[in-house]
N, C-alpha and C positions, 0 to 999 in steps of 0.2 A: 316189799314193794319198793324199788328206786324211787329215789328223788328226784323229783321235777327240775328242772331248770328252769326258772323264769326270767323272762325279758320282757321288761315294762317300755312298751316305742312310743306311747300315747303322747301326741305332741310333737311326733317327728315327720319329717316327711322325707316322700319318696327321695332318693333310694335308701335313705339312712335304717327304717328297720330291717331292710333286707342283707345290709351291711352289716350291721349290728348280731344278726342270726349269724351270718359266716365265721365272723368273729368268734360269738361263741359256741359252735360246731366247731371249729377250727382245736379248741384248748378241751373240748367235751370228748368225754372217753366214747369209744361206739356205740351204738342203742341207748343214748340217753335219749331221753323224753324233754323236750323241750317246748315250754308254752311260751307263745310271743302274744302279746297283745297292743294292739295296733287301730290308730284311727284314721289312718292314712288310706287317702280313696281305692288307691291303687294296690293298697295290700296282700287283697284276696288273691289277685291273678298273680301277683308278684310271687308270694309264698307258691302259690303252685308249679308257677316255671321251676323257683328255684329247689324245690322239694324233686321235678322231675329232671333234671339237669344235676342236680347231687344222688341221687338214687335214693332219698330219703321217703319215709312214708309218711304222707300227710294223714294221721291221724283221725284229726277233727277239726271243722272248722264252722265256728258259730260268731253268731251277733250278740253282743249284749249292748241295743241302743246303740250308739255312732261306732262301738268297739267291735273290732274284728277279735278274737280268740281262735290263733290256730295254735293244735298239740301236733308237732312234728314227729316223729323218732326218725334219729340218725342212722345212717346205713349202720349194720355190724362192721367189724373189721373183717375183712378177708381172709380166710382161713391159708396159710403158706401153703405152696405145693411144694411136694418134694415127690419129684419124679424117681422109679427105680432105677 
């Protein structure tokens, strides 16, 4: 099983958790599983919108008390097309 990239964004306020996720996603290989922990009230809706926009898969979204935990599978690399 591949490693999980974990981001602790507890204490960060909107839009910082999504900014940190976007920065990590740019550096991570395609298909990486990213786990983000955040206690920002807007995080659940923000991370859902970010996944829709980037075509990442929101694998899981759960709460542990005030902390929301999102597990996101980054979009796999697009296969190169070779036209005959």
